[in-house]
KEBAVEX-94551 format. One line per field, with one value per atom (N, C-alpha, C): residue number from 1; residue in three letters; chain; atom name; x, y, z. Coordinates in Angstrom, 2 decimals, always signed. Example, Ala and Ser with C-alpha at 12.3 -4.5 7.8 and 13.67 -1.06 7.14 Angstrom:
num: c(1,1,1,2,2,2)
residuo: c(ala,ala,ala,ser,ser,ser)
cadena: c(A,A,A,A,A,A)
atomo: c(N,CA,C,N,CA,C)
xx: c(+13.19,+12.30,+13.20,+12.85,+13.67,+12.90)
yy: c(-5.69,-4.50,-3.30,-2.25,-1.06,+0.03)
zz: c(+7.80,+7.80,+7.80,+7.08,+7.14,+7.87)
***
This chain:
num: c(1,1,1,2,2,2,3,3,3,4,4,4,5,5,5,6,6,6,7,7,7,8,8,8,9,9,9,10,10,10,11,11,11,12,12,12,13,13,13,14,14,14,15,15,15,16,16,16,17,17,17,18,18,18,19,19,19,20,20,20,21,21,21,22,22,22,23,23,23,24,24,24,25,25,25,26,26,26,27,27,27,28,28,28,29,29,29,30,30,30,31,31,31,32,32,32,33,33,33,34,34,34,35,35,35,36,36,36,37,37,37,38,38,38,39,39,39,40,40,40,41,41,41,42,42,42,43,43,43,44,44,44,45,45,45,46,46,46,47,47,47,48,48,48,49,49,49,50,50,50,51,51,51,52,52,52,53,53,53,54,54,54,55,55,55,56,56,56,57,57,57,58,58,58,59,59,59,60,60,60,61,61,61,62,62,62,63,63,63,64,64,64,65,65,65,66,66,66,67,67,67,68,68,68,69,69,69,70,70,70,71,71,71,72,72,72,73,73,73,74,74,74,75,75,75,76,76,76,77,77,77,78,78,78,79,79,79,80,80,80,81,81,81,82,82,82,83,83,83,84,84,84,85,85,85,86,86,86,87,87,87,88,88,88,89,89,89,90,90,90,91,91,91,92,92,92,93,93,93)
residuo: c(met,met,met,thr,thr,thr,asn,asn,asn,pro,pro,pro,pro,pro,pro,thr,thr,thr,val,val,val,pro,pro,pro,asn,asn,asn,leu,leu,leu,pro,pro,pro,arg,arg,arg,ser,ser,ser,glu,glu,glu,asn,asn,asn,thr,thr,thr,leu,leu,leu,leu,leu,leu,ile,ile,ile,arg,arg,arg,thr,thr,thr,his,his,his,phe,phe,phe,ser,ser,ser,asp,asp,asp,glu,glu,glu,thr,thr,thr,ala,ala,ala,trp,trp,trp,gln,gln,gln,ala,ala,ala,leu,leu,leu,arg,arg,arg,thr,thr,thr,ala,ala,ala,val,val,val,asn,asn,asn,thr,thr,thr,pro,pro,pro,thr,thr,thr,glu,glu,glu,asp,asp,asp,gly,gly,gly,phe,phe,phe,val,val,val,ala,ala,ala,tyr,tyr,tyr,val,val,val,his,his,his,val,val,val,val,val,val,asp,asp,asp,asp,asp,asp,his,his,his,ala,ala,ala,tyr,tyr,tyr,arg,arg,arg,asp,asp,asp,leu,leu,leu,ser,ser,ser,thr,thr,thr,glu,glu,glu,gln,gln,gln,leu,leu,leu,val,val,val,ala,ala,ala,leu,leu,leu,ala,ala,ala,ala,ala,ala,val,val,val,asp,asp,asp,gln,gln,gln,glu,glu,glu,gln,gln,gln,pro,pro,pro,leu,leu,leu,asp,asp,asp,gly,gly,gly,his,his,his,his,his,his,gly,gly,gly,asp,asp,asp,ala,ala,ala,ala,ala,ala,gly,gly,gly,lys,lys,lys,asp,asp,asp,gly,gly,gly,val,val,val,phe,phe,phe,arg,arg,arg,gly,gly,gly,phe,phe,phe)
cadena: c(A,A,A,A,A,A,A,A,A,A,A,A,A,A,A,A,A,A,A,A,A,A,A,A,A,A,A,A,A,A,A,A,A,A,A,A,A,A,A,A,A,A,A,A,A,A,A,A,A,A,A,A,A,A,A,A,A,A,A,A,A,A,A,A,A,A,A,A,A,A,A,A,A,A,A,A,A,A,A,A,A,A,A,A,A,A,A,A,A,A,A,A,A,A,A,A,A,A,A,A,A,A,A,A,A,A,A,A,A,A,A,A,A,A,A,A,A,A,A,A,A,A,A,A,A,A,A,A,A,A,A,A,A,A,A,A,A,A,A,A,A,A,A,A,A,A,A,A,A,A,A,A,A,A,A,A,A,A,A,A,A,A,A,A,A,A,A,A,A,A,A,A,A,A,A,A,A,A,A,A,A,A,A,A,A,A,A,A,A,A,A,A,A,A,A,A,A,A,A,A,A,A,A,A,A,A,A,A,A,A,A,A,A,A,A,A,A,A,A,A,A,A,A,A,A,A,A,A,A,A,A,A,A,A,A,A,A,A,A,A,A,A,A,A,A,A,A,A,A,A,A,A,A,A,A,A,A,A,A,A,A,A,A,A,A,A,A,A,A,A,A,A,A,A,A,A,A,A,A)
atomo: c(N,CA,C,N,CA,C,N,CA,C,N,CA,C,N,CA,C,N,CA,C,N,CA,C,N,CA,C,N,CA,C,N,CA,C,N,CA,C,N,CA,C,N,CA,C,N,CA,C,N,CA,C,N,CA,C,N,CA,C,N,CA,C,N,CA,C,N,CA,C,N,CA,C,N,CA,C,N,CA,C,N,CA,C,N,CA,C,N,CA,C,N,CA,C,N,CA,C,N,CA,C,N,CA,C,N,CA,C,N,CA,C,N,CA,C,N,CA,C,N,CA,C,N,CA,C,N,CA,C,N,CA,C,N,CA,C,N,CA,C,N,CA,C,N,CA,C,N,CA,C,N,CA,C,N,CA,C,N,CA,C,N,CA,C,N,CA,C,N,CA,C,N,CA,C,N,CA,C,N,CA,C,N,CA,C,N,CA,C,N,CA,C,N,CA,C,N,CA,C,N,CA,C,N,CA,C,N,CA,C,N,CA,C,N,CA,C,N,CA,C,N,CA,C,N,CA,C,N,CA,C,N,CA,C,N,CA,C,N,CA,C,N,CA,C,N,CA,C,N,CA,C,N,CA,C,N,CA,C,N,CA,C,N,CA,C,N,CA,C,N,CA,C,N,CA,C,N,CA,C,N,CA,C,N,CA,C,N,CA,C,N,CA,C,N,CA,C,N,CA,C,N,CA,C,N,CA,C,N,CA,C,N,CA,C,N,CA,C,N,CA,C,N,CA,C)
xx: c(+10.99,+9.89,+8.60,+7.65,+6.39,+5.33,+4.32,+3.23,+2.10,+1.39,+0.22,-0.75,-1.44,-2.30,-3.47,-3.89,-5.05,-4.70,-3.42,-3.00,-3.14,-3.93,-4.10,-2.86,-2.71,-1.65,-1.89,-0.84,-0.98,-1.68,-2.41,-3.09,-2.10,-2.50,-1.70,-2.03,-1.03,-1.24,-0.08,-0.35,+0.71,+1.43,+0.86,+1.43,+2.18,+2.99,+3.71,+2.71,+2.91,+2.05,+2.55,+1.65,+1.93,+1.15,+1.85,+1.22,+1.30,+0.16,+0.10,+0.23,+1.20,+1.39,+1.22,+1.17,+0.99,-0.22,-1.03,-2.31,-2.45,-1.35,-1.41,-1.63,-1.44,-1.55,-2.29,-3.61,-4.44,-4.11,-3.81,-3.49,-2.23,-1.22,+0.02,-0.23,-1.05,-1.35,-2.07,-3.04,-3.78,-2.86,-1.92,-0.95,-0.07,+0.34,+1.14,+0.35,-0.89,-1.73,-1.93,-2.13,-2.29,-1.00,+0.13,+1.42,+1.66,+1.35,+1.57,+0.66,-0.55,-1.53,-1.56,-0.69,-0.63,+0.41,+0.02,+1.00,+2.14,+3.33,+4.48,+4.31,+5.24,+5.20,+5.26,+5.90,+6.02,+4.83,+3.86,+2.68,+2.79,+3.90,+4.06,+3.18,+2.50,+1.74,+2.20,+2.51,+2.96,+1.82,+2.17,+1.21,+1.33,+0.43,+0.46,-0.88,-0.81,-2.00,-1.93,-2.82,-2.80,-3.43,-2.73,-3.23,-3.38,-4.61,-4.93,-5.84,-5.23,-5.99,-5.34,-6.14,-5.62,-5.05,-5.33,-4.76,-3.23,-2.67,-1.22,-0.58,-1.33,-0.85,+0.42,+1.43,+2.69,+3.51,+3.22,+4.05,+5.42,+6.42,+7.78,+7.96,+9.05,+9.40,+9.48,+10.12,+10.28,+8.92,+8.00,+6.67,+5.93,+6.05,+5.39,+5.94,+7.24,+7.86,+7.39,+7.26,+6.80,+5.35,+4.55,+3.16,+2.97,+3.99,+3.91,+3.90,+3.17,+3.13,+4.53,+4.88,+6.22,+6.50,+5.51,+5.72,+5.36,+5.14,+4.78,+6.02,+5.90,+7.06,+7.20,+6.13,+6.23,+6.90,+7.55,+8.19,+7.16,+7.60,+6.78,+7.27,+6.36,+6.72,+5.93,+6.61,+5.91,+5.78,+4.61,+4.41,+4.74,+6.03,+6.54,+6.80,+5.85,+5.94,+4.83,+4.90,+3.83,+4.27,+4.15,+4.37,+5.70,+5.79,+7.00,+7.58,+8.88,+9.54,+9.25,+9.83,+9.61,+10.12,+11.04,+11.56,+10.66,+9.55,+8.62,+9.00,+10.07,+10.54,+9.96,+9.32,+8.79,+9.94,+9.94,+10.93,+10.20,+10.28,+9.71,+10.65,+10.50,+11.41,+12.63)
yy: c(-19.26,-20.08,-19.34,-20.02,-19.39,-19.69,-18.85,-19.03,-19.79,-20.60,-21.27,-20.22,-20.49,-19.48,-19.02,-19.80,-19.44,-18.63,-18.34,-17.61,-16.12,-15.43,-13.98,-13.20,-12.01,-11.13,-10.82,-10.49,-10.11,-8.77,-8.54,-7.26,-6.12,-4.95,-3.74,-3.26,-2.79,-2.30,-1.40,-0.42,+0.41,-0.31,-1.40,-2.16,-3.38,-3.95,-5.17,-6.30,-7.09,-8.25,-9.43,-10.03,-11.26,-12.34,-13.17,-14.10,-15.52,-16.13,-17.52,-18.43,-19.36,-20.29,-21.75,-21.98,-23.34,-23.36,-24.40,-24.45,-25.68,-26.25,-27.49,-27.29,-26.06,-25.85,-24.54,-24.63,-23.45,-22.77,-23.56,-23.01,-22.13,-22.61,-21.84,-20.55,-20.63,-19.43,-18.39,-18.84,-17.91,-17.31,-18.11,-17.60,-16.53,-16.74,-15.75,-14.46,-14.58,-13.39,-12.63,-13.36,-12.72,-11.99,-12.65,-12.03,-10.77,-10.81,-9.66,-8.50,-8.81,-7.76,-7.33,-7.91,-7.54,-6.44,-5.33,-4.25,-4.71,-4.18,-4.44,-3.65,-3.83,-3.06,-1.56,-1.18,+0.23,+0.73,-0.16,+0.24,+0.08,-0.47,-0.66,-1.80,-1.57,-2.62,-2.64,-3.81,-3.93,-3.58,-2.87,-2.54,-3.61,-4.57,-5.66,-5.82,-6.32,-6.70,-8.22,-8.90,-10.36,-10.90,-11.83,-12.51,-13.99,-14.40,-15.77,-16.37,-16.85,-17.31,-18.58,-19.63,-20.91,-20.82,-19.76,-19.59,-19.52,-19.15,-19.01,-20.21,-21.28,-22.51,-23.02,-23.28,-23.92,-23.12,-21.85,-21.06,-20.80,-20.74,-20.45,-18.95,-18.59,-17.18,-16.52,-17.19,-16.64,-16.40,-17.32,-17.15,-15.98,-15.83,-14.72,-13.38,-13.30,-12.05,-11.72,-12.73,-12.50,-12.01,-12.39,-11.97,-10.56,-10.04,-8.69,-7.68,-6.62,-5.57,-5.00,-4.72,-4.20,-2.91,-2.05,-0.76,-0.80,-1.97,-2.10,-1.83,-0.92,-0.49,-1.18,-1.73,-2.33,-3.70,-4.11,-5.42,-6.54,-7.72,-8.92,-9.70,-10.32,-11.19,-12.46,-13.53,-14.78,-15.67,-16.24,-17.26,-18.57,-18.86,-20.03,-21.10,-21.95,-22.91,-22.61,-23.18,-23.00,-22.12,-20.84,-19.79,-19.86,-20.63,-20.60,-22.00,-22.02,-23.30,-23.71,-24.82,-25.31,-24.32,-23.45,-22.45,-21.22,-21.21,-20.10,-18.93,-19.05,-17.95,-18.11,-17.04,-17.07,-16.85,-17.62,-17.45,-17.30,-16.11,-15.89,-16.43,-15.96,-16.47,-15.65)
zz: c(-26.43,-26.01,-26.33,-26.89,-27.26,-26.21,-26.17,-25.22,-25.88,-25.10,-25.65,-26.18,-27.30,-27.92,-27.07,-26.08,-25.27,-24.03,-23.83,-22.63,-22.88,-22.05,-22.24,-21.79,-22.33,-21.84,-20.38,-19.67,-18.27,-18.18,-17.10,-16.95,-16.76,-17.18,-16.93,-15.53,-14.83,-13.48,-13.11,-12.26,-11.72,-10.58,-10.11,-9.00,-9.51,-8.65,-8.97,-9.16,-10.20,-10.43,-9.59,-8.85,-8.12,-8.84,-9.60,-10.52,-10.00,-9.88,-9.43,-10.64,-10.58,-11.68,-11.25,-9.95,-9.43,-8.52,-8.65,-7.97,-7.08,-6.66,-5.89,-4.40,-3.89,-2.45,-2.17,-2.06,-1.83,-0.51,+0.52,+1.83,+1.76,+1.05,+0.90,+0.12,-0.92,-1.71,-0.85,-0.07,+0.78,+1.85,+2.36,+3.34,+2.72,+1.48,+0.78,+0.58,+0.14,-0.06,+1.24,+2.33,+3.63,+4.02,+3.82,+4.17,+3.35,+2.07,+1.20,+1.58,+2.02,+2.32,+3.79,+4.60,+6.02,+6.22,+6.81,+7.04,+7.95,+7.69,+8.56,+9.85,+10.76,+12.02,+11.75,+10.64,+10.26,+9.45,+9.18,+8.45,+6.94,+6.45,+5.01,+4.53,+3.42,+2.74,+1.29,+0.78,-0.60,-1.56,-2.60,-3.65,-4.73,-4.68,-5.64,-6.32,-7.52,-8.28,-8.38,-7.67,-7.63,-8.91,-9.54,-10.73,-10.36,-10.13,-9.71,-10.76,-11.83,-12.99,-13.51,-13.65,-14.14,-15.55,-16.26,-17.61,-17.55,-16.40,-16.26,-15.59,-15.42,-14.77,-15.46,-14.62,-15.04,-16.06,-16.24,-17.16,-16.53,-17.36,-16.91,-16.74,-16.12,-15.98,-17.35,-18.30,-19.64,-20.30,-20.12,-20.70,-20.06,-18.74,-18.06,-18.52,-18.64,-19.09,-20.50,-21.35,-22.72,-22.75,-21.75,-21.70,-21.16,-20.49,-19.93,-21.07,-20.90,-21.92,-22.11,-23.32,-23.63,-22.88,-22.75,-22.09,-20.61,-20.09,-18.67,-17.83,-16.89,-16.13,-14.79,-14.25,-12.93,-13.01,-11.94,-11.93,-11.85,-12.20,-12.07,-10.87,-10.14,-9.04,-9.22,-9.49,-9.78,-8.57,-8.41,-7.39,-8.07,-8.09,-8.80,-7.75,-7.51,-6.44,-5.46,-4.31,-3.35,-2.18,-2.39,-1.39,-0.69,+0.36,+1.17,+1.31,+1.51,+1.79,+3.22,+3.63,+4.99,+6.04,+5.62,+6.54,+6.62,+5.85,+5.89,+5.01,+4.24,+3.40,+2.00,+1.49,+0.12,-0.85,-1.88,-2.94,-4.25,-4.85,-6.16,-7.21,-8.45,-9.46,-9.59)
***
């Protein structure tokens, strides 16, 4: 699968990329960002680089992986859908 020519490569980061691909529910996206950036009871905070850019709208997992730098070592985490299901559980790709 090829990427549209106007889609930029994903940014390089030492942190996990959290990539937004769906823009239909701003409230859900903000809830996800809050959850990711809120420390756990043990004080853990996820090290993520948020990518919130309409250039990545509706891209598939395969397209996102193709956009990642070849030598990029951190994992990708896609916001594929609107944050959490009705049960409140976030499901990435």
